[in-house]
BAGU-915032 format. One record per atom (N, C-alpha, C): residue in three letters; residue number from 1; x, y, z. Coordinates in steps of 0.2 Angstrom, whole numbers, plus 5000, padded with zeros to 4 digits. Layout:
! residues N
- ALA/NUM/X/Y/Z;
...
END
This chain:
! residues 238
- MET/1/5365/5711/5524;
- MET/1/5361/5706/5522;
- MET/1/5364/5701/5519;
- GLU/2/5365/5695/5520;
- GLU/2/5368/5689/5519;
- GLU/2/5367/5686/5512;
- HIS/3/5373/5684/5508;
- HIS/3/5370/5682/5502;
- HIS/3/5367/5673/5504;
- GLN/4/5362/5669/5502;
- GLN/4/5359/5665/5503;
- GLN/4/5364/5658/5499;
- LYS/5/5368/5659/5492;
- LYS/5/5370/5653/5489;
- LYS/5/5378/5653/5490;
- PRO/6/5382/5648/5491;
- PRO/6/5388/5649/5489;
- PRO/6/5389/5651/5483;
- ILE/7/5396/5657/5483;
- ILE/7/5397/5660/5476;
- ILE/7/5406/5660/5476;
- ARG/8/5407/5661/5471;
- ARG/8/5414/5661/5471;
- ARG/8/5417/5667/5475;
- ILE/9/5423/5667/5475;
- ILE/9/5425/5673/5481;
- ILE/9/5427/5679/5474;
- ASN/10/5430/5679/5470;
- ASN/10/5430/5684/5466;
- ASN/10/5424/5688/5464;
- LYS/11/5417/5683/5465;
- LYS/11/5411/5686/5462;
- LYS/11/5410/5690/5469;
- TYR/12/5410/5686/5475;
- TYR/12/5409/5688/5482;
- TYR/12/5412/5699/5483;
- LEU/13/5419/5695/5483;
- LEU/13/5422/5701/5483;
- LEU/13/5418/5710/5478;
- SER/14/5419/5707/5472;
- SER/14/5414/5712/5467;
- SER/14/5409/5714/5470;
- GLN/15/5404/5709/5471;
- GLN/15/5396/5710/5476;
- GLN/15/5399/5715/5480;
- ALA/16/5402/5713/5483;
- ALA/16/5404/5718/5490;
- ALA/16/5406/5724/5488;
- GLY/17/5408/5726/5482;
- GLY/17/5409/5731/5480;
- GLY/17/5417/5734/5482;
- TYR/18/5422/5728/5484;
- TYR/18/5428/5729/5487;
- TYR/18/5433/5730/5481;
- CYS/19/5432/5726/5474;
- CYS/19/5436/5725/5469;
- CYS/19/5433/5722/5463;
- SER/20/5435/5724/5457;
- SER/20/5433/5720/5453;
- SER/20/5437/5711/5452;
- ARG/21/5431/5706/5450;
- ARG/21/5434/5701/5450;
- ARG/21/5440/5700/5447;
- ARG/22/5444/5702/5443;
- ARG/22/5451/5703/5440;
- ARG/22/5456/5704/5446;
- GLN/23/5453/5709/5448;
- GLN/23/5459/5711/5454;
- GLN/23/5457/5707/5460;
- ALA/24/5452/5702/5462;
- ALA/24/5451/5698/5468;
- ALA/24/5456/5691/5464;
- ASP/25/5455/5691/5460;
- ASP/25/5458/5685/5457;
- ASP/25/5466/5686/5459;
- ARG/26/5469/5691/5458;
- ARG/26/5476/5694/5458;
- ARG/26/5478/5693/5463;
- PHE/27/5472/5694/5471;
- PHE/27/5473/5695/5478;
- PHE/27/5473/5686/5480;
- LEU/28/5470/5684/5475;
- LEU/28/5469/5676/5477;
- LEU/28/5476/5675/5477;
- GLU/29/5479/5675/5470;
- GLU/29/5485/5673/5467;
- GLU/29/5491/5673/5473;
- ALA/30/5491/5679/5476;
- ALA/30/5494/5683/5479;
- ALA/30/5493/5681/5486;
- GLY/31/5490/5675/5488;
- GLY/31/5488/5675/5496;
- GLY/31/5486/5679/5501;
- LYS/32/5483/5684/5496;
- LYS/32/5482/5690/5503;
- LYS/32/5475/5689/5503;
- ILE/33/5470/5684/5503;
- ILE/33/5463/5683/5505;
- ILE/33/5462/5678/5510;
- THR/34/5458/5678/5514;
- THR/34/5456/5671/5520;
- THR/34/5449/5671/5519;
- ILE/35/5447/5665/5521;
- ILE/35/5441/5661/5521;
- ILE/35/5440/5659/5528;
- ASN/36/5437/5661/5533;
- ASN/36/5438/5658/5540;
- ASN/36/5445/5658/5541;
- GLY/37/5450/5661/5541;
- GLY/37/5455/5662/5543;
- GLY/37/5461/5657/5539;
- LYS/38/5458/5655/5533;
- LYS/38/5464/5650/5529;
- LYS/38/5463/5652/5522;
- ILE/39/5471/5652/5519;
- ILE/39/5470/5655/5512;
- ILE/39/5467/5650/5508;
- PRO/40/5463/5653/5503;
- PRO/40/5458/5647/5499;
- PRO/40/5462/5646/5491;
- GLU/41/5460/5642/5489;
- GLU/41/5462/5640/5482;
- GLU/41/5457/5644/5477;
- MET/42/5460/5644/5470;
- MET/42/5455/5647/5466;
- MET/42/5449/5644/5462;
- GLY/43/5445/5648/5463;
- GLY/43/5439/5646/5462;
- GLY/43/5435/5643/5468;
- THR/44/5437/5644/5474;
- THR/44/5434/5642/5481;
- THR/44/5427/5646/5482;
- LYS/45/5423/5644/5486;
- LYS/45/5416/5646/5484;
- LYS/45/5415/5650/5492;
- VAL/46/5412/5656/5493;
- VAL/46/5410/5658/5499;
- VAL/46/5403/5657/5502;
- MET/47/5404/5652/5507;
- MET/47/5398/5650/5510;
- MET/47/5393/5656/5514;
- PRO/48/5387/5654/5517;
- PRO/48/5383/5661/5521;
- PRO/48/5385/5658/5527;
- GLY/49/5388/5665/5530;
- GLY/49/5393/5665/5537;
- GLY/49/5399/5664/5536;
- ASP/50/5402/5663/5531;
- ASP/50/5408/5663/5530;
- ASP/50/5412/5670/5533;
- GLU/51/5417/5670/5535;
- GLU/51/5421/5676/5536;
- GLU/51/5427/5677/5531;
- VAL/52/5424/5681/5526;
- VAL/52/5431/5684/5523;
- VAL/52/5435/5690/5524;
- ARG/53/5442/5689/5522;
- ARG/53/5446/5696/5523;
- ARG/53/5451/5696/5518;
- VAL/54/5452/5702/5515;
- VAL/54/5458/5703/5511;
- VAL/54/5464/5708/5515;
- GLU/55/5469/5706/5515;
- GLU/55/5474/5708/5519;
- GLU/55/5473/5709/5528;
- GLY/56/5469/5707/5528;
- GLY/56/5467/5706/5536;
- GLY/56/5461/5708/5536;
- LYS/57/5457/5712/5533;
- LYS/57/5453/5718/5534;
- LYS/57/5446/5713/5532;
- LEU/58/5440/5713/5538;
- LEU/58/5435/5709/5535;
- LEU/58/5431/5713/5531;
- ILE/59/5429/5709/5524;
- ILE/59/5423/5711/5520;
- ILE/59/5416/5709/5520;
- LYS/60/5412/5713/5521;
- LYS/60/5405/5711/5521;
- LYS/60/5401/5712/5515;
- ASN/61/5399/5706/5512;
- ASN/61/5395/5707/5506;
- ASN/61/5386/5710/5507;
- GLU/62/5386/5716/5510;
- GLU/62/5380/5719/5511;
- GLU/62/5379/5724/5506;
- LYS/63/5373/5724/5503;
- LYS/63/5370/5728/5497;
- LYS/63/5370/5735/5498;
- GLU/64/5375/5739/5494;
- GLU/64/5375/5745/5493;
- GLU/64/5372/5749/5488;
- THR/65/5370/5755/5488;
- THR/65/5368/5758/5484;
- THR/65/5374/5759/5478;
- PRO/66/5372/5757/5471;
- PRO/66/5376/5757/5466;
- PRO/66/5380/5763/5464;
- VAL/67/5385/5764/5463;
- VAL/67/5388/5771/5462;
- VAL/67/5392/5771/5455;
- TYR/68/5390/5777/5451;
- TYR/68/5393/5774/5442;
- TYR/68/5395/5783/5443;
- ILE/69/5402/5785/5442;
- ILE/69/5404/5790/5440;
- ILE/69/5410/5790/5436;
- ALA/70/5410/5798/5432;
- ALA/70/5414/5800/5427;
- ALA/70/5421/5804/5430;
- PHE/71/5426/5802/5430;
- PHE/71/5432/5806/5433;
- PHE/71/5436/5808/5428;
- ASN/72/5438/5815/5427;
- ASN/72/5443/5818/5421;
- ASN/72/5450/5817/5426;
- LYS/73/5452/5811/5426;
- LYS/73/5460/5810/5426;
- LYS/73/5467/5813/5424;
- PRO/74/5470/5816/5430;
- PRO/74/5475/5820/5428;
- PRO/74/5481/5816/5425;
- VAL/75/5486/5818/5420;
- VAL/75/5493/5815/5419;
- VAL/75/5495/5813/5429;
- GLY/76/5500/5809/5428;
- GLY/76/5502/5807/5435;
- GLY/76/5498/5803/5439;
- ILE/77/5492/5801/5438;
- ILE/77/5489/5797/5442;
- ILE/77/5486/5791/5439;
- VAL/78/5488/5786/5444;
- VAL/78/5487/5778/5441;
- VAL/78/5484/5775/5444;
- CYS/79/5481/5772/5437;
- CYS/79/5474/5768/5438;
- CYS/79/5474/5761/5441;
- THR/80/5476/5760/5449;
- THR/80/5475/5755/5452;
- THR/80/5472/5757/5458;
- THR/81/5470/5751/5461;
- THR/81/5467/5751/5469;
- THR/81/5472/5750/5473;
- ASP/82/5478/5747/5472;
- ASP/82/5483/5745/5477;
- ASP/82/5488/5750/5479;
- ARG/83/5483/5752/5485;
- ARG/83/5486/5759/5488;
- ARG/83/5494/5758/5490;
- LYS/84/5496/5753/5491;
- LYS/84/5501/5752/5494;
- LYS/84/5507/5754/5488;
- VAL/85/5506/5753/5482;
- VAL/85/5511/5752/5477;
- VAL/85/5511/5758/5476;
- GLU/86/5506/5761/5473;
- GLU/86/5507/5769/5471;
- GLU/86/5504/5773/5474;
- LYS/87/5509/5778/5477;
- LYS/87/5506/5783/5482;
- LYS/87/5501/5787/5475;
- ASP/88/5503/5789/5471;
- ASP/88/5499/5792/5465;
- ASP/88/5492/5789/5463;
- ASN/89/5490/5784/5467;
- ASN/89/5484/5780/5464;
- ASN/89/5475/5786/5463;
- ILE/90/5473/5781/5458;
- ILE/90/5467/5785/5458;
- ILE/90/5462/5785/5462;
- ILE/91/5462/5779/5467;
- ILE/91/5459/5778/5473;
- ILE/91/5460/5784/5479;
- ASP/92/5464/5786/5479;
- ASP/92/5468/5792/5486;
- ASP/92/5466/5798/5482;
- PHE/93/5467/5798/5478;
- PHE/93/5468/5805/5473;
- PHE/93/5459/5808/5473;
- ILE/94/5454/5804/5472;
- ILE/94/5449/5805/5473;
- ILE/94/5445/5805/5480;
- ASN/95/5448/5802/5483;
- ASN/95/5444/5801/5488;
- ASN/95/5437/5800/5490;
- TYR/96/5435/5796/5487;
- TYR/96/5426/5796/5487;
- TYR/96/5424/5793/5493;
- PRO/97/5418/5794/5496;
- PRO/97/5416/5791/5501;
- PRO/97/5415/5783/5503;
- LYS/98/5412/5781/5497;
- LYS/98/5413/5773/5496;
- LYS/98/5420/5770/5494;
- ARG/99/5420/5764/5493;
- ARG/99/5425/5760/5491;
- ARG/99/5422/5759/5482;
- ILE/100/5427/5761/5478;
- ILE/100/5425/5762/5471;
- ILE/100/5431/5760/5466;
- TYR/101/5432/5758/5462;
- TYR/101/5437/5754/5458;
- TYR/101/5435/5757/5449;
- PRO/102/5442/5759/5447;
- PRO/102/5441/5761/5440;
- PRO/102/5439/5754/5435;
- ILE/103/5435/5756/5430;
- ILE/103/5433/5753/5424;
- ILE/103/5438/5752/5418;
- GLY/104/5444/5746/5419;
- GLY/104/5449/5748/5415;
- GLY/104/5453/5753/5417;
- ARG/105/5458/5756/5412;
- ARG/105/5464/5759/5414;
- ARG/105/5464/5764/5409;
- LEU/106/5468/5768/5411;
- LEU/106/5471/5774/5408;
- LEU/106/5479/5776/5409;
- ASP/107/5483/5774/5405;
- ASP/107/5490/5775/5407;
- ASP/107/5492/5780/5411;
- LYS/108/5497/5780/5415;
- LYS/108/5499/5787/5421;
- LYS/108/5501/5792/5416;
- ALA/109/5504/5792/5411;
- ALA/109/5505/5799/5406;
- ALA/109/5500/5803/5403;
- SER/110/5495/5797/5403;
- SER/110/5488/5799/5397;
- SER/110/5483/5804/5404;
- GLU/111/5479/5805/5399;
- GLU/111/5475/5812/5404;
- GLU/111/5468/5811/5401;
- GLY/112/5461/5812/5405;
- GLY/112/5453/5811/5402;
- GLY/112/5451/5807/5405;
- LEU/113/5445/5805/5404;
- LEU/113/5439/5802/5406;
- LEU/113/5441/5792/5408;
- ILE/114/5439/5793/5414;
- ILE/114/5439/5785/5416;
- ILE/114/5432/5785/5419;
- LEU/115/5430/5780/5420;
- LEU/115/5424/5778/5424;
- LEU/115/5425/5774/5430;
- LEU/116/5421/5775/5436;
- LEU/116/5422/5771/5442;
- LEU/116/5416/5769/5444;
- THR/117/5416/5763/5448;
- THR/117/5410/5760/5450;
- THR/117/5411/5756/5458;
- ASN/118/5406/5754/5460;
- ASN/118/5407/5750/5464;
- ASN/118/5401/5743/5461;
- ASP/119/5400/5744/5457;
- ASP/119/5396/5737/5454;
- ASP/119/5400/5734/5449;
- GLY/120/5401/5728/5453;
- GLY/120/5406/5723/5450;
- GLY/120/5403/5719/5442;
- LYS/121/5395/5719/5443;
- LYS/121/5393/5715/5438;
- LYS/121/5395/5720/5430;
- ILE/122/5394/5727/5431;
- ILE/122/5394/5731/5425;
- ILE/122/5402/5732/5424;
- VAL/123/5407/5733/5429;
- VAL/123/5413/5732/5426;
- VAL/123/5415/5726/5421;
- ASN/124/5412/5719/5423;
- ASN/124/5414/5715/5418;
- ASN/124/5410/5715/5413;
- LYS/125/5404/5717/5412;
- LYS/125/5399/5719/5406;
- LYS/125/5404/5725/5401;
- ILE/126/5406/5728/5403;
- ILE/126/5409/5734/5400;
- ILE/126/5418/5731/5398;
- LEU/127/5420/5728/5402;
- LEU/127/5425/5724/5400;
- LEU/127/5426/5719/5394;
- ARG/128/5421/5716/5393;
- ARG/128/5420/5711/5389;
- ARG/128/5415/5713/5383;
- SER/129/5413/5718/5383;
- SER/129/5407/5719/5378;
- SER/129/5410/5720/5372;
- ARG/130/5408/5718/5365;
- ARG/130/5411/5720/5359;
- ARG/130/5407/5725/5355;
- ASN/131/5404/5729/5357;
- ASN/131/5402/5736/5355;
- ASN/131/5407/5738/5351;
- ASP/132/5404/5742/5346;
- ASP/132/5408/5746/5340;
- ASP/132/5407/5754/5343;
- GLN/133/5405/5757/5349;
- GLN/133/5405/5762/5348;
- GLN/133/5413/5766/5351;
- GLY/134/5416/5760/5355;
- GLY/134/5422/5762/5357;
- GLY/134/5426/5766/5362;
- LYS/135/5431/5769/5362;
- LYS/135/5434/5775/5366;
- LYS/135/5437/5780/5360;
- GLU/136/5436/5785/5364;
- GLU/136/5439/5790/5359;
- GLU/136/5444/5796/5361;
- TYR/137/5448/5797/5358;
- TYR/137/5455/5800/5361;
- TYR/137/5456/5806/5356;
- ILE/138/5460/5812/5359;
- ILE/138/5463/5816/5357;
- ILE/138/5471/5815/5357;
- VAL/139/5474/5815/5351;
- VAL/139/5482/5813/5351;
- VAL/139/5485/5819/5349;
- LYS/140/5491/5821/5352;
- LYS/140/5495/5827/5350;
- LYS/140/5502/5823/5349;
- VAL/141/5504/5823/5344;
- VAL/141/5511/5818/5342;
- VAL/141/5516/5825/5341;
- ASN/142/5523/5823/5341;
- ASN/142/5528/5828/5341;
- ASN/142/5531/5832/5335;
- LYS/143/5528/5827/5327;
- LYS/143/5528/5831/5322;
- LYS/143/5523/5832/5317;
- PRO/144/5524/5834/5310;
- PRO/144/5518/5835/5306;
- PRO/144/5515/5828/5305;
- LEU/145/5508/5828/5304;
- LEU/145/5504/5822/5302;
- LEU/145/5506/5822/5294;
- THR/146/5506/5816/5292;
- THR/146/5507/5813/5286;
- THR/146/5500/5809/5283;
- VAL/147/5500/5810/5276;
- VAL/147/5493/5806/5273;
- VAL/147/5495/5798/5275;
- SER/148/5502/5796/5273;
- SER/148/5503/5788/5275;
- SER/148/5503/5787/5282;
- PHE/149/5506/5792/5286;
- PHE/149/5504/5790/5293;
- PHE/149/5497/5790/5295;
- LEU/150/5493/5794/5293;
- LEU/150/5483/5793/5295;
- LEU/150/5481/5787/5292;
- GLU/151/5484/5784/5287;
- GLU/151/5482/5779/5284;
- GLU/151/5485/5772/5286;
- GLY/152/5490/5774/5287;
- GLY/152/5492/5767/5293;
- GLY/152/5490/5765/5299;
- MET/153/5488/5772/5302;
- MET/153/5485/5772/5309;
- MET/153/5478/5768/5307;
- ARG/154/5474/5771/5303;
- ARG/154/5468/5768/5301;
- ARG/154/5466/5761/5300;
- ASN/155/5472/5757/5298;
- ASN/155/5472/5750/5292;
- ASN/155/5474/5747/5297;
- GLY/156/5476/5748/5304;
- GLY/156/5479/5742/5306;
- GLY/156/5488/5743/5307;
- VAL/157/5489/5742/5312;
- VAL/157/5498/5741/5315;
- VAL/157/5499/5736/5319;
- PRO/158/5506/5734/5317;
- PRO/158/5508/5727/5320;
- PRO/158/5511/5728/5327;
- ILE/159/5509/5728/5332;
- ILE/159/5512/5729/5339;
- ILE/159/5509/5723/5343;
- LEU/160/5514/5721/5349;
- LEU/160/5512/5716/5353;
- LEU/160/5510/5709/5349;
- ASP/161/5515/5707/5344;
- ASP/161/5512/5700/5341;
- ASP/161/5505/5701/5338;
- THR/162/5501/5706/5337;
- THR/162/5496/5706/5333;
- THR/162/5495/5713/5328;
- ILE/163/5492/5712/5324;
- ILE/163/5488/5718/5320;
- ILE/163/5481/5722/5324;
- THR/164/5484/5728/5323;
- THR/164/5477/5731/5327;
- THR/164/5470/5732/5325;
- LYS/165/5466/5733/5328;
- LYS/165/5459/5734/5322;
- LYS/165/5459/5737/5318;
- LYS/166/5456/5739/5311;
- LYS/166/5454/5744/5308;
- LYS/166/5452/5751/5313;
- CYS/167/5453/5759/5312;
- CYS/167/5450/5761/5315;
- CYS/167/5449/5767/5314;
- GLU/168/5444/5772/5316;
- GLU/168/5443/5778/5314;
- GLU/168/5449/5784/5315;
- VAL/169/5451/5788/5310;
- VAL/169/5456/5792/5314;
- VAL/169/5455/5798/5308;
- LYS/170/5454/5804/5311;
- LYS/170/5453/5810/5310;
- LYS/170/5457/5815/5310;
- GLN/171/5461/5819/5307;
- GLN/171/5467/5824/5308;
- GLN/171/5462/5832/5310;
- THR/172/5465/5835/5315;
- THR/172/5462/5840/5317;
- THR/172/5467/5845/5319;
- GLY/173/5473/5844/5317;
- GLY/173/5477/5850/5317;
- GLY/173/5484/5846/5314;
- SER/174/5490/5851/5312;
- SER/174/5494/5849/5309;
- SER/174/5499/5845/5312;
- HIS/175/5498/5843/5320;
- HIS/175/5501/5839/5324;
- HIS/175/5495/5835/5328;
- GLU/176/5489/5837/5327;
- GLU/176/5484/5831/5331;
- GLU/176/5480/5828/5327;
- PHE/177/5477/5822/5329;
- PHE/177/5472/5818/5327;
- PHE/177/5467/5815/5332;
- HIS/178/5460/5814/5329;
- HIS/178/5457/5810/5335;
- HIS/178/5456/5803/5332;
- ILE/179/5456/5798/5337;
- ILE/179/5456/5791/5335;
- ILE/179/5451/5789/5340;
- ILE/180/5448/5784/5336;
- ILE/180/5441/5778/5342;
- ILE/180/5444/5772/5340;
- LEU/181/5445/5769/5346;
- LEU/181/5447/5763/5347;
- LEU/181/5442/5758/5348;
- THR/182/5441/5752/5348;
- THR/182/5437/5747/5349;
- THR/182/5441/5741/5353;
- GLN/183/5446/5742/5353;
- GLN/183/5449/5735/5358;
- GLN/183/5454/5741/5362;
- GLY/184/5457/5735/5366;
- GLY/184/5461/5740/5372;
- GLY/184/5468/5738/5373;
- LEU/185/5472/5737/5370;
- LEU/185/5479/5734/5371;
- LEU/185/5483/5738/5374;
- ASN/186/5489/5734/5378;
- ASN/186/5493/5739/5382;
- ASN/186/5497/5746/5378;
- ARG/187/5496/5750/5381;
- ARG/187/5497/5759/5378;
- ARG/187/5497/5758/5370;
- GLN/188/5490/5756/5368;
- GLN/188/5490/5755/5361;
- GLN/188/5492/5760/5355;
- ILE/189/5489/5768/5359;
- ILE/189/5491/5770/5354;
- ILE/189/5496/5775/5354;
- ARG/190/5500/5774/5359;
- ARG/190/5507/5775/5358;
- ARG/190/5510/5771/5355;
- ARG/191/5510/5765/5356;
- ARG/191/5513/5760/5352;
- ARG/191/5512/5760/5344;
- MET/192/5507/5761/5342;
- MET/192/5504/5763/5337;
- MET/192/5508/5768/5333;
- CYS/193/5508/5775/5336;
- CYS/193/5512/5780/5334;
- CYS/193/5519/5779/5333;
- GLU/194/5522/5776/5338;
- GLU/194/5530/5773/5337;
- GLU/194/5532/5769/5332;
- HIS/195/5524/5766/5330;
- HIS/195/5529/5761/5324;
- HIS/195/5529/5764/5318;
- PHE/196/5528/5772/5317;
- PHE/196/5527/5775/5313;
- PHE/196/5534/5781/5314;
- ASN/197/5537/5780/5318;
- ASN/197/5544/5785/5322;
- ASN/197/5539/5791/5323;
- TYR/198/5533/5791/5325;
- TYR/198/5530/5797/5331;
- TYR/198/5531/5795/5336;
- ARG/199/5529/5801/5341;
- ARG/199/5531/5800/5348;
- ARG/199/5524/5804/5351;
- VAL/200/5520/5802/5355;
- VAL/200/5513/5804/5359;
- VAL/200/5517/5809/5363;
- GLU/201/5514/5816/5362;
- GLU/201/5515/5821/5367;
- GLU/201/5510/5822/5372;
- LYS/202/5504/5820/5369;
- LYS/202/5499/5821/5373;
- LYS/202/5494/5816/5371;
- LEU/203/5490/5815/5376;
- LEU/203/5485/5811/5375;
- LEU/203/5480/5809/5379;
- LYS/204/5473/5813/5376;
- LYS/204/5467/5814/5382;
- LYS/204/5462/5809/5379;
- ARG/205/5460/5806/5384;
- ARG/205/5452/5802/5381;
- ARG/205/5447/5805/5383;
- ILE/206/5442/5804/5378;
- ILE/206/5436/5810/5379;
- ILE/206/5429/5806/5379;
- ARG/207/5430/5801/5377;
- ARG/207/5424/5797/5377;
- ARG/207/5425/5789/5377;
- VAL/208/5420/5787/5383;
- VAL/208/5420/5781/5384;
- VAL/208/5412/5777/5383;
- ILE/209/5412/5772/5377;
- ILE/209/5405/5771/5373;
- ILE/209/5401/5776/5373;
- ASN/210/5395/5779/5376;
- ASN/210/5393/5781/5376;
- ASN/210/5395/5789/5381;
- ILE/211/5397/5790/5385;
- ILE/211/5399/5792/5391;
- ILE/211/5404/5799/5389;
- HIS/212/5403/5805/5386;
- HIS/212/5407/5810/5387;
- HIS/212/5412/5813/5392;
- LEU/213/5416/5816/5390;
- LEU/213/5421/5820/5396;
- LEU/213/5418/5828/5396;
- GLY/214/5416/5830/5390;
- GLY/214/5413/5836/5390;
- GLY/214/5417/5843/5395;
- ASP/215/5415/5846/5398;
- ASP/215/5418/5851/5400;
- ASP/215/5419/5851/5408;
- LEU/216/5420/5843/5408;
- LEU/216/5422/5841/5418;
- LEU/216/5429/5842/5418;
- PRO/217/5431/5847/5421;
- PRO/217/5438/5850/5424;
- PRO/217/5444/5845/5428;
- VAL/218/5447/5845/5423;
- VAL/218/5453/5840/5427;
- VAL/218/5455/5837/5434;
- GLY/219/5454/5832/5435;
- GLY/219/5455/5830/5442;
- GLY/219/5447/5829/5446;
- LYS/220/5442/5831/5442;
- LYS/220/5436/5833/5444;
- LYS/220/5431/5827/5443;
- TYR/221/5426/5824/5446;
- TYR/221/5420/5819/5444;
- TYR/221/5414/5821/5445;
- ARG/222/5412/5818/5442;
- ARG/222/5404/5818/5442;
- ARG/222/5399/5812/5441;
- ASP/223/5392/5810/5444;
- ASP/223/5390/5806/5444;
- ASP/223/5387/5806/5436;
- LEU/224/5385/5800/5435;
- LEU/224/5381/5798/5428;
- LEU/224/5377/5799/5429;
- THR/225/5373/5803/5422;
- THR/225/5366/5804/5424;
- THR/225/5362/5797/5423;
- SER/226/5357/5797/5425;
- SER/226/5352/5793/5423;
- SER/226/5351/5790/5416;
- LYS/227/5350/5795/5412;
- LYS/227/5349/5792/5405;
- LYS/227/5357/5790/5402;
- GLU/228/5361/5792/5405;
- GLU/228/5369/5791/5402;
- GLU/228/5369/5781/5405;
- LEU/229/5367/5781/5411;
- LEU/229/5368/5775/5413;
- LEU/229/5363/5770/5410;
- GLN/230/5358/5773/5409;
- GLN/230/5352/5768/5406;
- GLN/230/5355/5767/5399;
- GLU/231/5357/5771/5394;
- GLU/231/5359/5770/5388;
- GLU/231/5367/5765/5387;
- LEU/232/5371/5766/5394;
- LEU/232/5377/5764/5394;
- LEU/232/5374/5754/5396;
- LYS/233/5371/5753/5399;
- LYS/233/5369/5747/5403;
- LYS/233/5364/5744/5394;
- ARG/234/5361/5746/5391;
- ARG/234/5357/5745/5385;
- ARG/234/5363/5740/5380;
- ILE/235/5369/5747/5380;
- ILE/235/5373/5744/5375;
- ILE/235/5378/5739/5377;
- VAL/236/5381/5740/5383;
- VAL/236/5384/5731/5386;
- VAL/236/5381/5727/5389;
- LYS/237/5373/5728/5387;
- LYS/237/5367/5722/5389;
- LYS/237/5369/5721/5398;
- ALA/238/5370/5726/5402;
- ALA/238/5369/5725/5409;
- ALA/238/5363/5725/5412;
END
């Protein structure tokens, strides 16, 4: 089924389930996309009947059954769709029968819950969502926790030329705590800990908004339940 109206190339690739809009923009900047054999400019729209290719591969914008899965990412797996750059990428590891891509990131040294989909619309909704449910992590550090460390983590930490938002931090062991973040700065928890001279030894994400990791084994994935998906869409207004 072809679309009937001209749409931006990044939206076209997102709707086709090829990649997120953000990744499409990166492909565009790198000159990896062609429309009718020519490299388009940023913001170019795809017309009905146009031939769109990414790295030479023909991309058809056909309606697919949407896929929403929860995956327990192992340490060492990289959250990228660029299979040429990283041999330990998430897409090859999961080997899902349809093209899917991760919603957000979880760094290589971390493990735990990450969501994947072929629904570009919900990706953008989740990434832009300002809901306060956030993402929850279990963190183990290299030395005993102190009251001043916990208070410092809760009240905002200067990293990456900003101050992190106040967050919920609960001690669960001598060297372990749970933390709920409502922002997603690069390697945020590790940088926050480093500010107080702590080193993260283990970092595991156990919740993304209303989706919980539960007892999902490491390296395995499952479909979101209809109840989970309905609630997720309600929260992010998808």
